[in-house]
C-alpha positions as CSV (number, residue, x, y, z in Angstrom):
1,S,-8.9,-18.1,4.3
2,K,-10.9,-16.0,6.7
3,T,-12.0,-12.5,5.7
4,L,-11.7,-9.6,8.1
5,N,-13.7,-6.4,8.3
6,T,-12.1,-4.5,11.1
7,F,-10.2,-1.2,10.4
8,V,-6.8,-1.7,11.9
9,G,-3.4,-0.1,11.4
10,S,-2.1,3.3,10.5
11,L,-3.6,5.2,7.6
12,E,-0.3,5.4,5.7
13,Y,0.2,1.6,5.8
14,C,-3.5,0.4,5.2
15,S,-4.5,-1.3,2.1
16,P,-7.2,0.1,-0.2
17,E,-9.7,-2.6,0.9
18,V,-9.2,-1.7,4.6
19,I,-9.6,2.0,3.9
20,S,-12.7,1.2,1.7
21,N,-14.2,-0.7,4.6
22,I,-14.8,-3.9,2.6
23,P,-14.1,-7.4,3.8
24,Y,-10.4,-8.3,3.2
25,N,-7.9,-11.1,3.5
26,G,-5.4,-10.3,6.2
27,M,-2.4,-11.8,4.3
28,T,-2.9,-9.9,1.1
29,S,-3.6,-6.7,3.0
30,D,-0.3,-7.2,5.0
31,C,1.5,-7.7,1.7
32,F,0.3,-4.3,0.6
33,S,1.6,-2.8,3.9
34,L,4.9,-4.5,3.3
35,G,5.2,-2.7,0.0
36,V,4.6,0.6,1.8
37,V,7.3,-0.3,4.4
38,L,9.8,-1.1,1.6
39,Y,8.9,2.2,-0.1
40,V,9.5,4.1,3.2
41,L,12.8,2.3,3.9
42,S,14.1,3.1,0.4
43,T,13.0,6.8,0.4
44,G,12.5,8.0,3.9
45,L,9.0,9.2,2.9
46,F,5.5,7.7,2.7
47,P,4.3,6.9,-0.8
48,W,1.1,8.9,-0.4
49,Y,0.9,12.6,-1.1
50,G,-1.8,15.1,-0.3
51,N,-2.5,18.0,2.1
52,S,-5.2,16.1,4.0
53,N,-5.9,12.7,5.3
54,R,-8.8,12.5,2.8
55,K,-6.5,13.2,-0.1
56,R,-4.0,10.7,1.1
57,M,-6.7,8.1,1.6
58,E,-7.9,8.7,-2.0
59,N,-4.3,8.1,-3.2
60,V,-4.1,4.9,-1.2
61,V,-7.4,3.6,-2.6
62,A,-6.2,4.5,-6.2
63,C,-2.7,3.3,-5.5
64,N,-1.3,6.6,-6.7
65,Y,2.1,6.8,-5.1
66,G,5.1,8.9,-5.7
67,P,8.0,7.7,-7.8
68,L,10.9,5.8,-6.3
69,P,14.2,7.6,-6.7
70,S,16.6,6.5,-9.5
71,N,19.0,4.9,-7.0
72,V,16.5,2.2,-6.0
73,S,17.4,-1.1,-7.7
74,D,15.2,-2.5,-10.4
75,D,14.4,-5.5,-8.3
76,L,13.2,-3.4,-5.4
77,R,11.2,-1.2,-7.7
78,D,9.6,-4.3,-9.2
79,L,8.8,-5.8,-5.8
80,V,7.2,-2.5,-4.6
81,A,5.2,-2.3,-7.8
82,R,3.9,-5.9,-7.3
83,L,3.0,-5.3,-3.6
84,I,1.3,-1.8,-3.9
85,V,-1.5,-3.0,-6.1
86,K,-5.1,-2.0,-5.7
87,D,-6.7,-5.4,-6.6
88,P,-5.8,-7.8,-3.8
89,T,-6.2,-10.8,-6.2
90,K,-3.4,-9.4,-8.4
91,R,-1.1,-8.4,-5.5
92,L,2.0,-10.4,-4.8
93,S,1.3,-12.4,-1.6
């Protein structure tokens, strides 16, 4: 699969590899973004916290995201946890 190296997308949805400006696989990066979308749909909030873009970017790169509420199903919780993964080779894709 072709690797990409262009920064694309909105900060809140970008994968750690895109933010870190390293070559990435578009499919696995999109799977990370899907995890963020599912998180947002289930909470109404972005998973990344911080008072600045820099802090939020640090949390994306480290995959430090806020907890999902208790009303989120175990299956959805598991899916999000398997998509929002720092290492793209270990990410569900």
